[in-house]
N, C-alpha and C positions, 0 to 999 in steps of 0.2 A: 044556591044562587039560581035565579030564574034565567030562562033562556034570553029574555029581553035585556036583562041587566048584563049578562055575559056578552051579548052582541054589542051593546053600547060600550062596554069596556074595550072590546076588541077594536071597534071603529075609532074610539077616542085615542087608543094607543097603537095604532096600526103600524107606524114606521119603527118604533122600538121593538115591537114583537117580530116584525119582518127581519130586522137586523139580528135579533137573537136566533131566529131560525136559520138564516144564512150563515152565521158564524158557526153555529153548532154543526150544520151540515158540512161546512168546509173542514172543521176540526175532525169530523168522523172520516171524511174522505182522506185527509192527510194521515190519520192514524192507520187506516186500512192499507194505504200505500206503504207506509213505513213497516207494517207488519209483514206485508207481502215481500218487500225487499229483504227484510231480516230473514224470512224463511228461505228465500232464494240463496242468500249468503250461506246459511247453515247447510243447505243441500249441497252447494258447491264445495264447502269445506269437508263435508262427510265423504263426498266423492273423491276428493284428493287424498283422503286418508286410506282409502282402500287400495 
């Protein structure tokens, strides 16, 4: 696909593409926060076992 056709595709579908980017970024942030919280809980549980 040529650069001009790709640019035209992006310009034509700007808002759906922006929505996909925002949703995927939010999903990634939420997943990272959940993993961090899960790791913190595991560390706290391991400390209470000692």
